[in-house]
N, C-alpha and C positions, 0 to 999 in steps of 0.2 A: 698492855699492848706495847710492843717494842717500837723503837723509832722506825726500824725497817718496815715493820708491819703497817705502821701509820702511813708511811710514804706509799707503800704498795696499795693500801686501801684508798688513799687519796687518788692515786693514779687510776684505779679501777673505776671509782666514782666519777672522776673527772672525764674519763673517756666516755662512760655511759651517759653522764649528764650533758657532755658536749654533744654527743650524738643525738640525744633526745631533745636538747635545746635547739640544735641546728635544724633537726627535723621539725620541731615544734615552732620554730621561728621562720624558717625558710618557706614553710608551706603557706604562709600568709602572702607570699609573693604570687604563686600561681592562683591562690584564692582571690587576690585582688584582680589578677588578670582575667579570671573566669567570671567573677560575680561583681566586680567593681568596688569603688571606694566606699559606697554607702553600706554594703553588706559587711565589708571589713570594719567599717566604723561601728556598726551594731555589735559585731563580734568583740571589738576592742572595748566597747562600753560595758558589755554584759560580763565578759570573762573576769575582770577584776572583782566584781561582786561575788561571783562563784568562788574565786580563789581565796578571798578573805574568809568566806564561810568554811571552805575546805581547810585552810590553814588553822583557823580557830578550832575546828573540829578534830583535826588529826595531827597537825604539824609537830606538837610537842610529844605525842604518844610514842613514836618510834625511838626518839632519844631517851625518853623517860624509861620505857620498858627495857631498852638496851642496857642502860645503866643498872637497873634493878636486877635484870636477869644475869648480867655479868657478875654482879656481887653474889647472887644466890648460887650461880654456877661455880664460882670460886670456892664457895663453902660446901659444894656437893649437895646442896639443898634442893632436890628435885621437886619436893612437895610445894615449896614456895614458887618455883618456876611455873608450875601449873596454875597456882593462885594468881600470880602476876598476869599470865597469859589470858586466863578466863576473865579476870577483872578488866583488863585492858580491852578485850573484845566487847564486853557489855558496855563499857563507857563509850567506845568508838561508835557502836551501833546507835546508842542513845543520842550522842552528839549529832550523828548523821541524820537521824530521823527528825530531831528538833530543828536542825539547820534547814533541812528540806521543807519542813512544815512552815517555818518562818518565811522563807523566800516564796513558797507557793501561796501562802495566805496573804502576803503583802505584795504580790507580784505586780499588781496594777499601780500601787503607790510607788514602788521602787522604779518601775518602768517610766512613770511620769517624771520622777526625779532625775532619771538618767537622760531624758530628752524626748520622751514621747512613747506612745503605745507600740511603736514599731519594734521595741526591744522586749516586749512582754513574752512572746512565744519562745524566743531564744532563752530567756531567763528561766522559764518553767522547765524547758527540756533539759538544759544543762544542770539544773538543780537535782535532777534524778541521779546524777553521778554521786551525790552526797549519800545515797543509800548503799553505795558499793565501796567508795574510796576509803572510808574510815576502817572497815574491816581489812582492806588491803594493807593499810598502814601498820596494823598490828603485826601482820606476818613479816613485814620489812623490819620492824623493830626487834622482833623475836630473833631473826637471823643475825642482825647487827649485834645483839647481845652475845652471840657466840663468835663474834669477830669475823663473820662471813658477810662481806659486802656484795658478793656476786648476785645473789637473788634480787637484792634491791636494784642493782645496776641493770640486770637483764629485764626485770619487770618494768623498769622505767622505759627501756627501749621498746619493749613489746607494746606497752600502753600508747606510746607516741606513734609507733608505726601504724597500729590499727586505727588510732584516732585520726591521724592525718590522712591516711588512705581513704577512710570513709568520708571525711569532711570534703575532700576534693571530688570524690566520685559523686556524692550526694549533690554538691554544689553544681557540678557539671550537668547532671540530669535535671535538676530543678530549674536551672537557668535555661536549659534547652527546652524545657516544657513551659517556659515563660511564666513561672510563678512570681509573685511579688517579692520584694526584697525581705520583708519580715518573715515570710514563709521560708525563703531560702536560708536566712540566718537561723531560724528555728530548726530547720531540717539538718543543717550541718552540725548543730550541737549534739545530735544523736551520736556522732562519732566519739565524743568524750565519754558518754555513758558506756558504749560498747568497748572502747579502749580500756577503761577501768575494769570492766568485767573480764576482759581477756587477761589483763595483768593479774587480777585476783585468781583466775583459774590456774594460771601458771604457778603462783605462789602456793596455792593449796596443793597442787600436784607436787611441787617441790617439798612442801612440808610433810606430806604423808609418806614420801619416799626418803625422808631425811632420817639420819641416825640420831638427831637431837630432838626429835619431836617429843612432846610431853607423854611420859609413860606412867606417871604417878597415879595410883588407884585411890588416893585419899579423897574422900567426899568433899565437894566444894560447898561452903556454907555462906549464909548471908553476912555473918561476922567477917568472913574473909573479904567479901566485897567492900564492906565498910572500912576495914583496915587498909587494904591495898588501894582502894579507890581514892581515899584521902591522900595517900602517899604519891600515887601517880599524878593526881591533880596538882598537888603542891609543886611537883617537879615540872609538869608539862605545861601548865598555864603560862608561866613567865617565858618558857621556851617558845610556846606557840606565838606569843606576842612578838618576841624577838625574831622568830622565823618568818613572820608575816610582813616584814618590812616593806619589800618591794610591792607585794600585792596590796598592802594597806595604803601605800602612797598612790598606787594606780586606782584603788578604790576611791580615795579622796579626789583624784583627778576626774573620775567618772562623774562626780557630782559637782565639784566646784568649777571645772572647766565648762561643763555644759551649762551651769548656772550663769557663768560669765558670758558665754556665747548667746544664751537666751536673752540676757539683759541687754546685749548689743543688738538684738533684733533678729537673730537667726531663727529660722523655723526648724521643725523636727528633722526634716530631710537634710538641711544644711548642717545641723549639729552633727548628725551621723557622718556626713561627708568630711567635715573638718576634723572630727575626732579620728576618722580613718587616717587623715594626713598625720595627725599627732601620733597615732599608733605605729607609724613607720619607725620612729625613733625607739619606741619601747621594744620593738622586735629585735633591734640590734643590741640593745642593752642586755637583753636576756642571754645573748650569746657571750658577750664580753665579760659577764659576771659568773660564768660557769665555774671557773677554777675556785673563786672565793666561796661559792655556794657548796661545792663538793668537798672542800677542805674542812668544813665545819664538823661534819659527822664524825670522822675519826679524831679530829682535834679536841673535841670536848672531853671524851674520856681520857685522852692522853694527858691533858693539862690537869684534870681532876686527880689522876693517879700521882703525878709528880708533886702536886701540892700536898696531897695526903701523906706522901713520903717525905715532906718538908725539903724537897730538892729545889730550892728557889733558883739556884744558878741554872739548873737544867731547864726549869720553867721559863726563865728569862731568855735562854738561848732558843727555845722553841718559839716563843713569841716574836723574837727578832728575826728568826729565819723565815717564819711564815709571812711576816710583814714584808721581808725583803723579796721573797719569791712572788708575793702578790704584786708588789711594785714592779718587779721584773716583767710580769706578764701584762698587768693592767695598763700601765702608762703607755707602752707602744701601741697596744690595742686601741686605747682611747684616742691618742693623738693621731694615730694612723687613720682611724675612721673619721676624725675631725678633718684631717687634711684632704681626704678623698671623698668628702661629703657629696659633691656635685656628681661625679661619675657613679658613685655608689647609689645615690637616689635614682638616677636615670636607669642604671642597670637593673636594680631590684624592683623599682616601682613605675618605670616607663616614662616619668617626667621629673621636673625639678621643683615641684610644689613642696613648700615647707622645708627648703634646704637649710635656711638659717636655724630654724628650730631643731632640725635633725643634727646639725653641727654642735649645737649647745648640749643636746642630750647625749651625743657621742662623748663629749668631753666629761660630762657628769658621771659616765660609767666607771671612771677610775675611783671616784669617791664613793660610788655605790658599792664597788667591790671591797674597798677598805672599811666601809661601814658594816657590811655583812661579816667581814672577818673580825672586826672589833666586837660585834655582838656575840659571835661564837666564842671568842676568848673569854668574855665576861661570863658566859654560860659555863665554860669549863672551870672558871675560878669560883664557881658557886655564887656568882653575883648576877644570876639570871633576872632577879627582880629589878636590880638597878638597870640592866639592859632593857628590860621591858618598859620601865619608866622613861628612859631616854627615848625609846621608839615612840611611845605615846606623846611625849613632848614634841618629837619631830613631826608627828601627825598634826598636832595643833599648829605648829609653825608652818607646815605645808598648806594648811587651810588658809591661814592669813596671807602667806606669801603668794599663793595662787590668786587670791582676790586682788591683792595689791599689784602684782606684776601683770596679770591679765588686763586689768584696767589701764595700766600704763603702756603695755606693749602688744596687746591683743593676744592671739593664740600663742605667739612666741613667748609670752610671759610665763606660760606653764613650764616651758623648758628652763627659763632662767630660775624659776622657783625651785625646780628639781635640783639644778646645780647648786644653788645656795643652801638648800636644806641638807643635802647629803654632805656637803662640805662642813656644815656646822655639826652634824652628827658624828662625822669622822673626828673632828677636834674634841668633842665632848667624850666620846668613847676612849680616845687616846689619853685624855686627862684622867679618867677613872681608872684605866689600866695602869697608868704610870704611878698613880698614888698608891696602888697596891704593890706593884713590882716595877721598879725603876729600870725601864728598858730604853734603848736608843731609838727615839722616834724618827729622827731624820739624820742618818749617818752619811758618811762620804759616798758609800756605794749607792745609796738612794739618790743622792744629788747627781751622781754620774748617770744613773739610769734615767732620771728625768731629763737631763741635758741631752743624752743620746736619743731619747724619744723625740725631743723637740727638733733636733737637727734632722732626724730621719723624717719627721712629719713635714719639715720645710722642704726637704729634697724631693719628696713625692707629691707634695701639695702645691708648691708654688707654680709649677707648670700649668696647673688647672686654671690659674688666674688669667693666663694668656691664650688658653685654648677655647675654641668656640664649641663648648660642650653642649650647649642648647640645641645645636643642629646635628649632634651625633646620633647615630643609631644606638639602640639598646645593646646590641652585640658588640659594637665598637667600644662602648663604655665598659662592658664586661672584659673585653680584651685589654683595655687600658688598666683596669683594676688588677687583672691577673699579673700583668707585667710590673705594675707599680708595687703591688704587695710583695712580689718576689724580690724586687730591687730594695724595697724598704727593709725586708728581713735581713738581707745581706748587709745593708748600711748599718742597721741597728746593732747587729752582733759584731760587726767589724769595729764600730765605735766602742762598744763595751770591751772588746778585746784590747783596743788601743789604750783605753783609759784604765785597763786592769780592773774592771768592775765585775767581771764574771770569773769564777775560779773553778778549778778542777773538782773541788769538793762539792760544788753545786751539782755538777753532772753525776758524780759518783753516787749521790743519794737517790737519783732517779732510777727506778728499775729499768732493765734492758740497756739504757744508755750508760748507766753506771758500770754495768758489766763490760760494755764495749770499751769504755775508757781504760779499765784494768787490762783487758785483753790487748788493746792497742799498745799499752805501755810495755807489755811483755814482748809482743811481737812487732815492735815498732819498725825494726829494720826490714822485716819480710814484707810488711804492708806499705811502707813509705813510697816505694817505687810506683806501685799501682795507684796509690792516692794521687801522686804527682801526675800520672798519666791521665787519670780522670779529670783532675784540675785543668790540665792542658786542653783536653777535649772541650770542656765547658767554656773555658776562656776563649778558645778559637771560635766557638759557636756564638758566644756573646758579642765578640768583636765583629763577626760577620753578619750580625743581625740586621744591619741596614738593608740588605738584599730582601729579606722577608718583609721588613717594614715597608719597603717600596711597593711590594705586591699588596700588602694590607691596605695601604693608603689608596692605591689605584682602585681596589675593589670597593672601598668605602665611598670614594668620590663618584663611582659609577652607579648612581641611585635612581636613574630615570628609566621607565619602561613604557612600551607602547602596545596597543592592541590593534592589529591590522585586519581589515576585512576586504576581500577582493571586490572590485567595482562591478564585475560581471554578475556576481551573486546578488548584489544590491539591485541590479537591473532586473534580475529574475523576479524579485519581490515586487518591483514596480510594474512589471508586465503582467503578473498573475494576481494583482490586487487593484483596488481603486485608489491606492495611495500614490501621491506624487513623489518624484525623486527628492524634492525639497523637504517634504514631510518626513520621508524615510531617513534622510541624512541628518536632519535636525534631531529626530528621536534618538538615533544612534549616538550622535555627539553628546546629547544631554545625558545619556546613560553611561558615557565614558569612552566612547570611541575616539581615538586620536589620529588614526592613519588609515588611508585607503590605498590599496595596491591597484595598479593599472597595467594590464597586459597590452602589448602592441596589437593593433588590428591586423587581421588577415582578410583576404577576400571571402574566405569561407565564413569567418566570424561576422563580417558585415552582412552576408546573406542571412546568417542565423538571426541577426538582430532586425532583419527586415529592411535594411538600408538599401540593398541592391538585390537584383536577381541575376543568376548565372545560368547560362545555357551552353551546352556544347553544340557543334554544328548540326548534329542529327536532331537534337531536341528542337532547336529553333526552326530548322527546315520543316520538321513535322508540324509545328504550330502554324507555319506560313503556307502549308500545302493548299488550302482553299482560299487563298488571298491573292490579290494581284501581284504580290511580291514572292511568289513561290520559287522563282528562279534567282532570287537575290542572294541565296546562300550556296556557296560551293562546298558540297559535302565532302569533297576530296581534300579540302583544306582544313586540317585538324586544328582546333583551338576553342577558345571560350569567348562568348559574347556576354558582356557585362552591362546591365542597365545603368544609365547615368543617375547617380543619387540626386535627390532633390536639393540637399544642402550643398552650398558652394564649397564649404570647408572640406567635405568628403570628396567632392570632385577634384579639388586641388591636391588632396592627399594622394589619390590614385594617379593623377597625372604626374606628380613630382616623383613618385616612387617607381612605378612600373613603365611609365612613358608609353601608354597603349596607343594603338592605332584607332582613330575615331571612325566609326562606320555609321552611315545613315541608311535606314531602311524605312522608306516612306516618311512619315512624320516623326519616327522614333530614332533616337541616337543611341548607339552602343559603343562601349570600349571593347576593342578586340585584343585578346591576349593569345598569341599562337602557342600551341603545345610545344613547339621547338624552342621556346624561351627557357633557357636553362637557369636563368637568374631568379625568376619569380614563378612560383606556382600558386595554387589556391591557398596553401597553408603557409606560405612564406610571409614573415612579418613585413608590413609595408609602412608602419609608423604608428604613432600614438594619437588617440582621439582628443583633439584640442578642445572640443566641446565638453568632454568628460573632465578634462583638466580644469576648465573654467568652472564647472559645476562643483568640483571638489574644493577649489580655491575659494569659491563663493561662501562655502560653509566653514572656512578657516580650518580645514583638515590638512594634515601633512600627507604627502604623496610619495609612494614608492613606485618606481618604474620596474616592472618585471622585464627581464631581458632574455631573449632566446638567441641561440647561436644558429644563424642561417648557414646553409651549406655552400654559400658563395660570398666572396669578398664584397661584391657590389651592395648586396642587401645589408650586410653588416656595416659597411661604410655609411650608408644612409641612416641606419639606426643610431649610430654614434653621433652623426652630424645633428640629427634631430634632438638627441639627448643634450648635446651641448647648447642647442638653442633654447631648450625648455628649462635649463638649470636656473633655479632661483632658491630663495631661502627655505621654501616649503617643499621643494622637490630636489633633494640632494642625495638620495639613496637608491641603490640598485639591488634587485633580488633576482638571482638566476632562475631561469625556467627551463624545464626539460631535463636532459641528462648532462649537458655540457655548458661550461662557461663561455661567454661570448669570445670569439676568436680562437677557441680551442681547435688545434690541428691546422691552423692557418698561420702563415708567416707574419701577418699583420696583427696577430693576437696581442703581442706585447705593446704595440703602439696604441691599440684601443685602450688597454688598461692604463697606460701612462696618460693618454689624453683625458680620459674620464676622471682619473685620480687628480690630475693637475687642475681640472675644472672645479674640484671640490666634492665630487661624488665619493661616497664610500659604500662598501659592499656588505652583504649579508652572507652568513653561512648557516645552512639549515641543519639542525641537530640530527645526527644519525642518518643524514641523507646528503653527503657531499657531492658536488658536481665534478665532472672531469675537468681538470684545469684549474680548479679552485685553489689548490695548494700554491700554484704559481702566482695567482692574484694575491694571496695572503703574503707571500714573500716579497712581492714587488711593492706592496703597500705597508710593509713593516707590521703586518698582522693587524692592520686597522680594520677589523671585521666585527660585525655585530652578530651575536649568536641568536638564532631564531628557532622557536619551537612551534610546530604546526599541530593544530587540533582540528581534525576533519571529521565532523559528526556524520558526514555522508558515507564515509568508509567505515568508521567505527560506530555502527548503528546501535550498539548496546551501551554506548557511553552516556551516562546520566549527566544532568545539568550540574549537580553538586560535585561529581567527579571531575568534570571539566574545570570548574572553579578551583578545586583543590589542586589539580594538575598545574593550572596556571600559576597560582601563588607559589607552589613548590618549585616550579621551574625558575621563577624570578629570584626567589630568595636563596635557593640552594644550588643552582647550577649556572649562575652568571648569564642566564637567558634574559635578554632585554627587549625582545620582540616576540609577541605571541600572534601567530597567524591563525585567525579563527574563521572557519567556514560556516556560512549560514546554511541551514537545511534547504535542500532544493526540491524535496519531495513533500507532498502533503499541502495543507493550507498555508499559503504564503504569509498571511497576517499572523497566524499562530507561530510560524517559524520566526518571524520578526520579533514577536513578543518573547519567545524563548531566548533569542539573541540579546535582547535588551535586559532580560533577567540575568543572563550570563555576565554582561558588562557591569551591571550594578552590583552583582554578587562579588565580582573581582575587586571592585572599588572598596566594598565593605570589608572584605577578608584580607586584602593586601596589607602587610605591616606598614605602619605610619611613615617609616623613614624612606620608603620607596615612593617616588612621585610619578604620576602619570604624565607623559609628555613625549618629547623627542629624545630617543635614546642617545647616549653619548658613547664615544669611543673610550677605551681604556687609556688612561695616562700611560706614557711610555715607561716601561719597567726595564731599564737598561742596567743589568747587574754588572758592576765593575769586575774586571778580571781578578783583582786582588781578593774580592769577596769569594768568588768561586774557588780560588786557590786555597783560601783559609778553610773553606768547607771541605774541600778534598783532603786537606791535611788532617782535619778533624776526623774524617772518615777513615783515613789510613791508621791513625792512632787507635780509633775505635775498633778497627779490624784486629789490631794486635791484641787489644784487651779481650775481644771475643775469642780469639784463637787460643786463649788459656784453656779452653775446653779440650784441646788436643795437647796432651802433655808430651810434646816432642818439638823442641826448639827449631830444628830445620824446617819443619812444616809451617811453624808460625812465621818464620822469616820469609818463606816462600809466599805465604798469603799476603804479607805486607808488600813484597816486591811486585806481586801481580796487581794489587790495587794501585801501587805507585805507577806501574806501567800504563794502566788505564788512564790515570790522571795526566801523565806526560803525553800520551797519544792524543788526548783531547786538545791540549794546547798546541800540539804540533800540526794536527790534521783538521782542527776546528770542526769536528764531527760530533753532533749531539749524541750519536749512538754510544760513544764511550761513556758519556755522563749517565745515559740511561742504563748501561750495563753496571756501572759503579753503584748507582742508586738501587738497582734490583738486588744486588748482593747484600747491601746494607739492609734493605727492606725484609729480606727473608731471614737474615741472621739475627737482627735485633730482637724480635719477639722470642726466638728460640733461646738466645742467650739470656734474655730477661727472665724467662721462666726457670731455666736451669740454675741461674745465679741466685734466684730468690727461693729455691726449693729447699727451705730449711723448716722442718716441721716444728710445731709448738702447739700446746693447748692453751697458751696465753694469747688472748685476743689482741693485746697491745703488740706482742711480738709478730703476730700474723699481719697486723696493720702495717708494721714497719717493713716486712718483707714484701707485702703487697705494693706499697708505695715505691719500694726499690725497683720492683719489676716494671711498674708504670713509668718510673723515671728513666730507666734504661730504654724502654720503648720510645719514649718521647725524644731522647737523644737521637735515636735512629730516624725518627720522623723529621726532626729538624734538619738532619743531614740530607734526607731525601728531598724535602721541599726547598732547601737552600740551594741544591744543585739544579733541580728541574724548575727553574724560575724564569719568568719573562712573559711577554705578550703571546708568544707562540704557544706556551703551555696553558695560559689563562683562557685563550680562545679555543683550545682543543685541537689545534693543528699539529702540535707535538704532544705526546702523552707518555705516561709511565708505561714501560713495556714489561709484561710478565705478571699481570694481576693474578692469574690463576696459580702461578707458582707461589705467590705470597700466601695463598689459601692452603697450599698443599705441602710445601717444603718444611715449614715450621712444625706441622703435625708429624711429618715423617721424622724430623730431627728429634722431637720429643719421644716418639715411639722407640727410636734407637736408644735414647737415653734411658727410658723405662726398662727396656730389655737388658741393658747393661746393669741397671740398678738392681733388677730382680736377680741377676746372676752375680752381683757384687763385683762388677768389673769396672765401675766408675772411677775408683780411686787408684787404679793400677796404671803403670806407665804404658805407653803405646805398644811396646813389644809384647808385654804380658797380656794386654787386652786383646791383641790380634791372635795370639796363641790360644788363649782361652775361648775366643770367639770361634776359631776353627774347630776346636774340640766340641763346642756347643752345636755347631752346624752338622757335625758328624753323628750326632745322636739320632736314635730312631724316631721316625715321624709317627705320631699317634693320630687316631681318627678325630679326637677332640681338637687337635691342632688344626686339622683341615676345616672343621666346623667353625673354629674361632676365626680363621682367615676369611671364611665366607661371610660370617656375621660382620666383621670389620669392613669387608668390601662393600656389603649392602649399605652399611651406615655411611661409608665414604661416598658412595654413589648418591645417596640422599643428600648428603652435605654439599657435594659439588653441584647437584641440581638446584640448590637454593642460592647459589652464589651468582653474582652478576645481575644485570638489569632484567634478565628474562627468567630469573629463578621462580620456581613454583611456590605460591603462598596461598593459604586458605583465606576465605572471605572473612572469617572471624578474626584472623591475625591482621588482615588489612584494616578492619574496623578498629582494632586495638591500636594499631600504628597511627591511624588518623587521629584517634582520641589523644594519644600522647603528643602528637604534633600540635594539636589545637591548644594544649595546655602549656607545653614547654617551648614553643616556637619551632624548634627542630626536635625530631624524635631521636632518642638514643637507639642504637641498633639492638634488636632483641637478642641476636647471637652474642652480644657483648654483656649486657646487664642481666640477662636471664639464663645464659648458658656459660659462656667463657669465664667471666670474672667470678661468678658464684662458685663454679666448680674449682677454680684455682684457690679461692679462699678455703673451701672445704678440704681440698687436697692438703693444704698446709696443716690444717687441724688434724686430719686423719694421719698424716705423716708423723705427727707428734705422738700418736698411739702406735701405729705400725707403719714404718717407712715404706715398705714394699707396696702395701695396699694403697697408701696415700699417693705414691708416685704414679700409679695407674691413672688417677684422677687428673694428673697434669696434662694428659692427652686432650680431653675436652677443655681443660683450663687454658691451654695456649690459644684457643680460638679467640678469646677476648683480646689478647695482645696483638695477634696477627690482624685482627679485624680493625683495630684502631689505626694500625700502620696503613692498612688498605684504605681506610677512610681518607687519609691525607694524600694517597697516591692518585685519587681522582682530582687532578689538578685544576679542573674547570669549576670545582666547588670552592666557594670562598673560604679562606683560612678561618675566619671567625665562625662559620657554620660548622666546620670540621672540629674546631676547638671546643665549641659549646656542646656539640654532640658527644665528644669524647669525655668532657667533664661530667655530663649527666651519666654516662655509662659507668665511669669510674666510681662515682658516689653511689649510684643505685646498685651497681654490681656488688660493691662491698656489703651494702645493707642486705641485699638478697642472699649473699654468701653467709651472713650471720644467721639468717633464717634457715639456710641449708644445714648449718652446724647444729642449730637447735633441733631440727628434725632428726639429724643423724644421731645426736646424743640420746634422744628418746628411743629411736630404733635400736641403737647399739646396746642400751641398757636392757631393753626388752629381750633382744636376742641373746645377750649374755646370760640373763636369768633363765631363759628357756633352755639354753644349752646346759647350764649348770643343773637344771631340774631333771633333764633327761639323760645326763651323763652318769 
């Protein structure tokens, strides 16, 4: 194996192992979120036992048979290849059956040793994997023997994808069905069995279609098994022990940690819970040790070959370089994780439990990586036995260390023991290697790497000591992590560069990147300008980031929400049931009600409540016809006779408002309101019910006054006057009623708003139902408005209880809604309607994320973006436009584009009109995804190259996103009064742009200058139109109409998709968009792969591929959605989209191979 092949093999395995480890580790986060710490604890207790059995059964076999097959293949000895393959298969199956039998037979005893019977079911189920995994390992070793690491890499990813998907799905359904934790833990282990089976199916499929499959016809004999069995065991057993390092230590932890906790008095449930906390650190170590784990497979045969050739200097160089690269990766990873332990723990596991322990385990990961590397080097030096003895010694040391440290420090002691033991193993391994080959253990570069890592860790970690992380939301912690990691990477590599600790040779040895280094050296002059421009854009956006951070902080601080129920609907329940108002209000408050809304009374409403009776002159005259007072009514005098209410408060309200004439008819008094009174009618607001206010205050509920706009100034004057009188701490909010805001269309309107605002009132805006004049209120109050969402079950009669709860939580967490106006059903049984309302209130409390608090909603903090920040973002947008314009290979047009964008920027500052910012943002939003896809449209069959182009496209899109949200920033946008203009264009223009690009690509017009392109385009347009052209246009139009119909809030979606979306949201907090991770991104990944085979056909797939990128831009253009939600949704889409894209590639390869063979057969 050449050094280049070694590096490429390492990269392939690193990418695959990183992907599988990330999947295999990250899934514990949603698993803990779905099933809780106890199920995660059972999983973390059982899995090491299985892994030890698995490693002892199979870990040495792939390396052993890869070495033996490589030797036999070098000698062209196909007969021995068959004997090695068959012998290894028999051994693997025997080991698997024996391991399964041992675990199954002693499952009760092992479960009791692990912490109790709750682990037994999971132990038995996961042991079934041992019947499949050993045979799978034989195929991996077989392919490795021929130097092909791809089947191993792909099978690992398939195994993890199937395993993790089934674990989460099974966990979700078993928890939903309310099964016990031991059943849930046992059920999810079935994912491991099916994942291994899927991997085996792929490897067998690959083997039988491979050109290197065994073809020898020599008969296999028992003597062959005896001979090769001994050889394989001699090589594999020491390797197995060395390979089992981490699993063996986890195995020791499973018993000694639980023993220590049991000795301290913890019961079975507590042990599972506490071990789940400990398992958090193990999750992260799995990821940080990926590189060291993946480097071993190609490293072993390389060192063996060099030593066999007696090339000691080259061997020394390999050892030093692999140590150096491991230091280069492991130290910043370990110290970065250590520095960010608090936000990391909160972001991944929802709380800060076990943070000290997590920090220590994070630090130990660097020595874990170096230990794994040292063990691999010893195996390559044919000193596997020494490596195995060292590991076994480490196990003994771990047992005693655990006992000592746990007794001294509690559960944290297990982490201290891990750090101590791995450090000792690293030292011992280094001594053994040094005695055989004197290499530089701690060179100058290593010291610089460690120093750079420490300084980087201090830079990102020290701020966490002064930040109130305990009160952060989970998504805020994720946001901090994303920023801190990005800053940490920049600081780390900058320090390495300043200290001259990283060299060009390091980069040249890495596939893809190495080629880029060479290319850049040749074309340095042609690329340098563009690099500088990209650097300027990024620098401008980083410097202008305070604007976005102000918005982020304002959204995070706004964490209180309320649920409002109208008082008149509570009165309906009171009237139609035997329940008192006190009982109803107490029940609602106990369930989670915070606020009651109160409408102003009208004469008509008072009559409806039975407080008064209203008669016109004819009605009253008719009733008095046969009484002595038959002539008391003048029927020619039009008006209303209103009975005097019994309560003095209502009497005073009527007198103060409409100032009626008092009429006495016999012993009965009436208020008389002439029809000619243009100020007050039966439906004109006359004031608020003070008795209702007292009742609401009695139950310590907040109060919202609903305000109508009367058609005359007098009525509005009195409403405002009463509101000023009623203002107190519990009643300081106003909700518009009807179609108009108070004072709309009247000269005194501004004065009303000013008086109420100065008194301390603030206003609501109803989502998707703005009032006339509301924009003016928003501007006058500096957009101090609260966003309200209404759920009216009386209008939406098909709305289910669960749907109402889901809609409420989604509105609060995803759309900056801080007030939910819920209507009680007014039809049917009143008490049942009240019960349903109580279920709704309790359901919201249970489902609402913990960082949101029920109470009085707060206004957004003022987000006043400085002019210099806006100027920097505009400048970044202008430079970004120039970079995008490279798509048009005509400089005058590029300059014109820059001048146009500059004109928009200047016009904004001169005219102070937001419209110019919105136009600027729209252009960036439609061009960024288009440019991102075209810029990254470089086909390759190499997954690492595809990943690089994929990240490039994502990065360009993110730059466009940052420009858009940097410009459209402030309270006006957060509250929804100002918005991004042109959402539909963002959905359509990038697709149209990519269609044009594809047409040019198909006709080879892309690389021509503008003049030639236009000339050839005219020629193309003059060609005859075929019937299939028309058919194609119709098909595209139908697809386009379906696509457009699904965009926006009113897009058509099936019930099955709605259920799938809700399931994703329940697991991931916010769901990624299906058009991104199931359509756009996967098709883009597939297009890059197909372009590596056939550029024309691959380019066609860019059309659906651009949907992912335009969609993430569109996500951020919904400016009323918190930045953290959009960022998290996009992160999920990018990761899942790439994984699904790999599945698309796998399916395509199978289909392509099948079709190619079919064509060849029939041609």
